[in-house]
N, C-alpha and C positions, 0 to 999 in steps of 0.2 A: 452846636454841642448840645443845647436842651434836646434836641431831636434824637440824638445818639441815647441819652439818658432816658427818654422816654421810652425808645424802642427796646433798650436793654430792660426796663422795667416792665414791659409789656410782654416781650418775648423770652426774656433771659430765663424765666423758670421753666421754659418748655425744652431747653438744651438738653438738661438731664434726662428729660423722658424720651427725646429723640435718640440721645447716646444709647440710653437702655433698650430701646426697641431694636437699635442697629445690632447691639451684643446679642440680644435674644434671637435675632434672625441668623446669626451665626451659629449654627448648631454644632455642638462639640461632637468630633468625629467619633465613631465607634472605634472600640479597642482592636488592636490587630488579632486576626483569627488565629487560633494555634494551628500548627502544621498538621496536615492529614497523616494518620498513621496507615501506612501501605504494608500489608502483611504478605512476606514472600511464601512461597510454597515451601513445604517441609518434605523432609526424606522420605516420610511414610506415606506422602501423597502419590508417590510413583510406583508403577507395578514392578519394577527392578531397576537396578543400576548396572553399570557395565565397566568397560576398562578402555573404550575405543576413544580415538579423536573426535572432536567436533566436526561437522562437515566442513569441506574447504568452500571458498567462494565459486570455484568451477567444479563442484561436487560431481557433476555428471560425467567428468574426464575419467573417473574410476572404473566406468563400464567399458572404455577402450573401444568405443564405437564412433568412427570418424563421421559417419552419417548423423548421428545424434548431435555431435560437436558443432557440425555446420548448422543444424536446424536451430538449435538454441541460440548460437551466436547471432544468426540472422534475425531470429525473433526478438532478441533483446535490443538490437539495433533499429529494427523496422517495424516491429508490432504495432497496431494502433493502440493497444491497451497500454504499452510503455510510453507511447506518445501522450497519452492521456495523463498519466502519472508525471512525467517530466513537465507537462504543461502546469499541473497543479503546483509542482515544486517552484517553478517559475513564478507563477502567481504569487505564493507566498513570499519569495524572495524579493520580488518587487513591491509587495506591500510593505515588507519590513524597510526597505529603502526609502519608501515614502515616509515612514513614521519617523525614520533616522533624520530625514531631511528636514522636516516640519519641526522637530524639536531642537534644532541648532539655531546658530545664528544665520540672519539673512541680510544680504545686501542687494539692492536693486537700483537700476538706474531707469528714470523716466524721462522723456522728453516730447513735447508737443508743440505745434504751431496751429493758431486758430485765426480766421478772419470773420470779423462782425461789426454790426452797426451798434454802436454804443449809444444808449438813450441820453436825452437832454434832461431828464427828470431824475437824475440819480447822482451819484457821487464824482462822476466824471466831468471834469472842467472843460471849458472850450479851450482848444479846438476839437479835442478828442470827442466830447459830447455831440451827439447829432451827426456823427461821420462814421465812415468806415475806416477800420485800421486793423493791423496784424498785431498780435501778441504771441508771446512764447515762453516756455519754461523748459529747463533741463536741472533735474535734482538727483542726488544720489540718496536712498532711503536706506536706513540700517535699523534692524529690531533684533532684540534678544530677549528671551524668557529665562529668567534665573533660575526656575526649576527647583527652589529650596526644598520642597516637600517630595520631590521624586516622582511625580506625575508624569511627566515626559519620559524619564529614565525607565520608569516601570512600563510604560506603554511599549517602549523599544524592546524592552526584556520579553514581554509577552509576544510581540512580532517575531523576534529570533527563535522563541519557543515554537512559535507555529512553523517556522521554516525548518527547524530541526524534526518536527513531527512529519512534515510533508516529505522530507528526506528518507526518513526511515520508511514512510509509506511507500515511496517510490521503490526502496529495496525489497519491501514486502510483496510489490507487484511483480518485480524481477523474480523473485523466489518462486511465487505462484505460478507465474508463467513457464518458467524452466521445468517446475515440477509437473505441471500440466502436459507439456511437450513430451517429456520423458515417459510419462505414464501412457499417453496416447500412442507414442512411437513402439513401445514395447507392446502394447496391446495389438499393435498392427503386426508386429513380429510373430507374436503367438498366434494370431489368427492365420498367418501363413503357415505356420508348422502345424496347425489343426487341419488345415485344408489338406495338407501333405499326408497327414496320417488318415484322414477320411477317404482320401483317394487310394491309399493302400488297403484300407477296409473294403472299399468298393471293388477294387482288383480281386481281392481275396473272395468276395462274395460272387463275383463272376465265374472263378475258378471253380466254385462249389457248384454253381449252375452247370458248368462243362462236365464236371464229373457225375453230376446228376444225370444229365443227358446221356453220357456214356453208359451208366448203369440202366437207364430206361431202354436204350437201344439194345443193350445185352439182355434185356428181359430179367435183370436182377432185381430192380424196383419197379413199382408201378408208376405211370405218368403223373399221377395225382400229386406226387411229391414235389413235382417242379413248381406247382403254384406258390408253395411256401418259399421255395428257394428265389423265386422271382420277386416275391414281395420284400424278403430281407436283402436282396440286391437293390431295390428301388429306394430303400430308407437313407443309405449313404448319398444318394444323387440329390435327395431333398436337403440333407444337411449341408451338402457342398453348396447348393444355392444360396442357403441362410448364410453360410459363412462367407461366402464371396460378397454377397450383400453388405454384411458387417464390414468386411475388410474395406469396401469402397467407401462406406459411410465413415470409417474411422480415418482414411486417408484425407478425406474432406475436412473432418473436423481438425486433424493435424494442419492441414493447410491454413485454416481459419486461425489457428493458434499462431502459426509462424508468420502469417501476412505476406504480402507481396502477391506476384502472379506467376511464381514458378510452378511447373508441373511436377509434382511429388511422385508420379508413377515411376519414374527412374530408380526409386529407391530399392535397394537390393534386401532380399530376405536373408537374415543371419541368424545365428543361434542365439538365445538368450542368455545373459550373462549371469554369473553366479550371485547369490545373495549373500549380504552381510547384514546381519541383524543385531550387531552389538550396540551397546549404549554408551555414552560418555559417563565418566565416573561421578563428576561435579554437577548433576543436573540441577539439584537444589539452588546451588549458588549462581550458576552461570546461564540459566534457561532465560531469565528475565532480560539479560544483556545480548541474548543471541536470537531472540524473537522480534522481528521488526515491529509486529503490531503492538507487543508490550512496550517496546522503546517508544513508539509514537504516542501510545496513551501516556506514558509517563511525562513525555515532552509536553503534552497538551495540559497535564496538571500543572507543570511548572508555568506555562504559559497563561493560564487560568488564573493561577495564585497572583502572578505579575499584574495581570488585568485588574484584579481586585484592589491590589496596592495602588494602581493608578486611579482607581475609582474612589478609593478613599483618600487619596491627595486632593480631591477636588473639594473637601470641605474646607481646606486651608486657603489662605489669601495667594493669589497669583501675582507674583511682582515682575515686571517686565519694564524695559526700556527701549525707547525709539528716538531716532535722530534724522534729521535730513540737511543736506547742504546742496546748494546750486545757484542758479540764476532765473529769475522771474522778471518779466517785464511787459507792460500794457502795449508797448511799442516794440516791434520786432528790431528795429534799427537800434534800440538801445539795449538789447538783451546781453550782448557781450561786455558791457560797462561794469567797472568794479561797483558802481552805485546800484547795479540789479542784483547783487548777491542777496541771498537769503539763507538762513540757517537756524536750526532750532533742535531742542533736545526735550524728550517728554518722559519721565519716570511715571510709571502707572502702577496701580495696584486694583486688582479685581477681588472684591470680597463678597462672597454669596452670602446674602441676607434672607431673601424671601423664595429662593428656589431649593430650598434644602430638601423639599419632597421629591424634586427631580433627581437630585444628587443621590439622596437615598434609595431611590428606586433604581438608579443605574447601579449603585453598589450592592444592592440585592440581587439584581439580575446577573451580575458577575460573580457573586457568591454562588448562585444556583448553578452557573456554568462550571465553577469549580467543583461543585459536588457532583455533577454530572461527570465531569472528568474523572474524578475519582472512582465513581461507581463503574464507568467503562473501563478504567484500568483493573479494577478488581475482577471485572467480567474477562478481560482479555488474559489475566494470569489463569483464570479457571480454565479458560478455554486451551490455553497453552499446555497446561497439565493434563487435560482431557485429551487432546490431539496426540499427545505423546503416549499416553496410556492405551489408547484405542490402537494405534499403530504396533504398539509392542504386544499387546494382547493378540492381534491378529497373527502377527509375525509367530509368536510362540504357539499359537494353535494350528497355524499352517504347517510349522516345523514337526508337530507331533504327529501330523498325518502322513509325513514321510516314511517312517518305520513300518506301518501296516501296509502301505502300498509297496514298498521294498519286498517284504515278505510274500506278498501275494504274486508279485513278479517272479520271484525266485521259485515259488512254487509252480508257477505255471511253465517257467523255464525247464524245471527238472521234468515235469509232465511232458513236454514237448520233445525232450531229448528220449524219454522213454518210449513215446507212441512213434517217434522216427524210427528207433531201433526195431520196433515191432513190425512197423511198415517194411523196413528193409528185409525182415525176416518172412515177411508175407503173412504176418500174423494179425495185421490191423488194416484199417481202411485209410487211404490218404486223407479223407474228409476229416478224419480226427485230427491231423496234423494242421490242416487249415483251421479248424474250429479253435485249437489251442493257440496258434498264431493271431487269430481273430482276438482272442481273450488278452494276448500279451499286448496288442496294438492298443485295444480299449484301456487297458491299465497304464500303457505309456501316454494315451491321451489325457487321463486323469492326473498323471505326474506333470504333464505339461500344463494343465490348467492350475494345479497347485503350484507350480514354479512361478508361473506369470501371477497368480494372486500375491505370492510372497514377494515378487519384484514390485508389484504396485505398492504393496504395504511398506517396503523398504523405502520407496520414493517418499510416501506418505510420512514417514517417520523423518526423513531427511528435511522434508518440509515444516513438519513439527518442530524439529529442533532449530529452525531459523532458516534453513536454506543457505547456509554459509555465511549468514549476517553476523558481524560482530560491531556492536555499538562502539567500542574503544577505538576500533580501526576506522569506523565511518567518521566519528569526532576528530581524529587525527587528521584524516584526509581533507576534512572541512577546514580546520585550522591551517593547513599548509596551503590551500587554495586562497585563504585569506591574507 
């Protein structure tokens, strides 16, 4: 008793100091950060509005082209780029499953058997000491973290947010791939049409040569005029070679996008579809929910904010409980006896005292990630508006080119009719008819270029509008699967 009194008198005064140091080490957690302010686009941010519906998930079917349907369907199922996107989604899903598993209760069973030589100079009595013997154990182990401050819950919410972002990015990869295939396919079809027109020009140039030869033979024109005609006839041949090379390159680009080993040379040339350049009416409200990249950026904000909450919860005590129940015996033959039973329960508390610097650094790192996610979201919104405006401005400009081309073509058609009547009356040369026909084909080639550009701009607009993605539908499908 005298010893206890002396011990208390000597060290009792240090206990308040020790308690104060422990409390000082428990740094007060920072206050919860205010929610970030996300500014949606305004109606005035867009070049114009419209009255059309949003693109459907299978928007390419509006072109009524079975070949294009097959190519996109095959690509979405077999393309390496989609395999990469799906793998990333599966990776995020597996990570979330791991977080969910680690944050719940756990129950495990352990069993072991060992043979060893027990020392004479320890706690083992004879005949165990100094002899070989078998020992064994079998135990159930249970543990549970109460997560009073939501650290595990917030970590799971962060992982689920990453899954949602990966899912949106997968949809974005599908939209980008389908748009790239459609543009490349119609580029290939446009090159086919250009080749047909240049072949027509080449044929008409050769007819001019034949007429020139006839006139030279008849002594109407000098032979020097044929040199210019042959030069004009050689130009379409060079253009044909260039177009055929571009067509072959485009076909291999299409094959690379689609994936697989199928030969695409069996594709048939078809006319380009009509262009529809209208816009949905509710761009300002719905664009954010229709763009997969914006949806993914927003999901990453939620994930990063949950990660901040999880990091902040590390400032608080972590309370858990563990227990075990089983059998343990130094002699294997006695393992299954009731006297070999062992059991225990261990409530535990983990209180951060001197590692507050590490915890605060982790919190600041997650705060920086959240700030980055917000900045990336704002950039994604700006890019979405810019993509829509770019496609709309291009479509409007290309549409305005149509009327001057139509007027030129009509004027050339009238001139051709007039020349044809004069040729029939013997008042004009057939070469004038061919020249007018060449001018008309050249204008038709310009119209084909304009049409192809408008079609590419329409596909860019469809992609800019989300390519048929709808976050509400995507979330509903995810909940149904769960």
